[in-house]
C-alpha angles and dihedrals in degrees: 000000000000089000088066096071134047110229114207119250099221134163115243111237119199131182108244110211091205097056092029086224139110107251134184107251123232125162124232094242117043108271096343112110120194113202132179120197126186107239135196130306098225101219094109141354114302115252128223090261088062090046092051086064094041090051090049089050091051091049088053092048092048091047093052090052090045088058092052103264126138108228128209107186133183121199112181127215111217103211097158124057139106091288100048092046092048092049093049093050093047089054093041093231135117120278090246092051090050099051101036096082092050091048089052091047092051093054092047090050096052089049090054089051093050092243111161119242113251127223098251133032103176120185116219094231091061092060104046092111089057090048091053090052090047091053093048091053090050089052091049089052089052093237093111130051143185119251128215092267094052098259120133118231134191112236104224093192085071090063107070095190096050109138097034096119096045090034091232118162106220095197090065094052136070113243120216137158115275119201099177122084093227126045141154124277090242089064117072120180155141102288130218119259096173125021113213115231120271113188096205093048101036104030108187095344114105143106130225119242140159086266094054135263117329143091136266125269118251095245092056093051094064096045091051097047092045094050096039091054107028103023135250094300121044128188101224135016117187136188143124122297092254087064091063092085130054101355104048093034090055092046089057093049098050096039097049092044088056101043104025088221136102108280102200130010099195127030118193126183135185122221126243125282114223128187120228090343096306137093110272110257136160090223089059093049092236099107116120134184119193088254090058090058093045089052088054089059100261119136124233095248092048088058089045089054092051093048092044105047098077122070110264093238092053121084111251117221107206121206135162087237088057089051089054089051090049089052092053094046092050091047089054092051095047091045087055089051089053094049090053091048091057105095096352111159142162090251117133107280123234088226092229092132099044098096091049093048093046091052090049093049092051093048094045094050093045090050095051091043087055098076092297095300093191099173090058091045090052091046088055089051095050092045089054092050093050092050095044092048088060091054099049095109091056096045126098128201093273091054090052090050091055091050090051090050092056092046090052090053092050091047090059083075103030101042094195106100124093119217095175105117115225120231113259120263119277116278095246089056091049087052091050090051091053090046088053091049090055092046091053091050088052089047089237093150095170094058090041092055092047092052090047091054092048091052091047092051089054090062099262133108128207113240123193114219132172088260094051140275119323137180121245131180113251110254095218 
């Protein structure tokens, strides 16, 4: 079947945050792509803003594979930071006991969203010996120093290119020492690599090191796991725009001072998700986890479609009305899949759909190659659906099989379509449908309406098609 169509050989162009330019992507080593993605901090359930980024990262991963690359991806699990330690102490349980339910929830959530599992999910706590070694090497290179309280800091004035990702000009800013993992862009400072132990703050949670008891800083965790698993230079590093500074800027500084090599070749960042035009906030009552939306009756793939359909570098305004629209769009697509599956065979096709499919393939490939232009790719899919629906009466089983093949190729990127064929309606409902058909022929509208209502009450709807009425399960 794949010999039927010519799939374009196009370069993949991606917007590089560091250069602020669209660049043709090529990995360091042949077809093997190394990619690091900032994963969850497991102090609570991830919210839909987090999942907007994770769905984008999954789109990127799928697109790389669609273009023929082999992907080795790391998504870290931050299980030690200020928030996880605080949570464990408040509940008077171990750090592992505190984070485990949220780790389990994260993996359940990404499965609901159709996010592919990546090759590596390292936990920060498993790499603390490597982090201690990393810090010692930076001290030896005289780019890190010990403060009066025993913490170890990275000296950003020892990194001449500091600020190149966020495009900050250090000479225009006041540099101070920053103890917290997260801080505002207006603040620039030597950042903590190792937080010395504070009994009141840290309770029983600490690790021993040559610098004294304590725990690693958040920025160091990602650099260590990325370099230990993928090497000193990785092809792509991905995250949300709020990771650019300070997190990713600090990753570059400490990693390149250690290795004396380029840390990352392509930086990609997804824009913010807002809710009803405002920043998501619990105090505003517009804060949603995936579980909140599932409790409202939405399906995981409907949420995925909503988070996917806007270009990753465009701010996404999330609304419940938008979720309803996503549900309707996805229902239309999956209904189209079902129509094509009815009577699909390997018979010789008539070829009536070939021109439409070839146009859609070209448009879809070109859109994905253009910095993952998802809105144009989806437009190509919906245009194809509309044109093919108008041809259904002329199509044979072989034509439908071709359409399904193209849909399956597109879904390698989108991950929203369902090709599982539902079992047919129960025999008694099929009999009721036939009885209704006869009632309509006899113009017995009262009986026809009663039979329709009985079918509807059983969870099915009657759908009129060019080939006659059929029963279909209600979508909601």
